[in-house]
C-alpha positions as CSV (number, residue, x, y, z in Angstrom):
1,M,112.0,95.9,101.2
2,K,110.8,95.2,97.6
3,M,113.9,96.9,96.1
4,R,116.2,94.9,98.4
5,L,114.5,91.7,97.1
6,R,115.0,93.0,93.5
7,R,118.7,93.6,94.1
8,Q,119.1,90.1,95.7
9,G,117.3,88.6,92.7
10,I,119.7,90.4,90.3
11,A,122.7,89.1,92.3
12,R,121.3,85.5,92.2
13,S,120.7,85.8,88.5
14,L,124.2,87.0,87.9
15,A,125.6,84.1,89.9
16,F,123.4,81.7,88.0
17,L,124.6,83.2,84.7
18,G,128.2,82.8,85.8
19,I,127.6,79.1,86.5
20,Q,125.9,78.7,83.1
21,A,128.8,80.3,81.3
22,Q,131.2,77.8,83.0
23,L,128.9,74.9,81.9
24,T,128.9,76.4,78.3
25,R,132.7,76.6,78.3
26,K,133.0,73.0,79.5
27,A,130.5,71.8,76.8
28,L,132.4,73.8,74.2
29,A,135.7,72.2,75.2
30,S,134.3,68.7,75.0
31,G,132.4,69.3,71.8
32,N,129.0,68.7,73.5
33,Q,126.6,70.5,71.2
34,A,123.5,69.5,73.2
35,G,125.0,70.7,76.4
36,M,125.9,74.1,74.8
37,A,122.4,74.5,73.4
38,A,120.9,73.7,76.8
39,T,123.0,76.1,78.8
40,L,122.7,78.9,76.2
41,A,118.9,78.6,76.5
42,E,119.3,78.9,80.3
43,I,121.5,82.0,79.8
44,K,119.0,83.6,77.5
45,L,116.2,83.0,80.0
46,G,118.4,84.4,82.9
47,L,119.3,87.5,80.9
48,K,115.6,88.1,80.1
49,E,114.6,87.8,83.8
50,S,117.5,90.0,84.9
51,H,116.7,92.7,82.4
52,G,113.2,92.9,83.8
53,D,114.5,93.2,87.4
54,V,117.0,95.9,86.4
55,R,114.2,97.9,84.6
56,E,112.0,97.7,87.6
57,L,114.8,98.8,89.9
58,L,115.7,101.7,87.7
59,L,112.0,102.8,87.5
60,H,111.8,102.7,91.2
61,F,114.9,105.0,91.5
62,R,113.4,107.4,89.0
63,T,110.1,107.7,90.8
64,C,110.9,107.6,94.5
65,T,111.7,111.2,95.3
66,N,109.9,113.5,97.7
67,A,109.5,117.2,97.1
68,E,112.7,118.2,99.0
69,D,114.8,115.6,97.2
70,L,113.3,116.7,93.9
71,E,114.4,120.3,94.3
72,H,117.9,119.2,95.3
73,A,118.1,116.8,92.3
74,L,117.0,119.5,89.9
75,N,119.5,122.0,91.2
76,T,122.3,119.4,91.0
77,T,121.3,118.5,87.4
78,L,121.1,122.1,86.4
79,S,124.6,122.8,87.9
80,R,126.1,119.8,86.0
81,C,124.6,121.1,82.8
82,E,125.9,124.6,83.3
83,R,129.4,123.2,83.9
84,Q,129.3,121.0,80.8
85,R,128.1,123.8,78.6
86,A,130.4,126.4,80.2
87,Y,127.7,129.0,80.5
88,P,124.7,129.5,82.8
89,A,121.3,128.1,81.9
90,A,118.6,130.8,81.4
């Protein structure tokens, strides 16, 4: 539930940033320096919030494994490393 809310928050933030980018383009086209400064400040804030949401989401994915999943994940990673190195890991 919490991670779904994080994903929804990230999606809302990206939509918000898209709108702010449009407003910045319009302000730039009209030479509105104050408008550009205001929307750039909003973009900066939105990026900061989104960064925090993405970090938390990634942290959740790194730590939410059970013992069965962990063994499978380790074997998968080991197999990928062996293929990339072209010789078996010791």
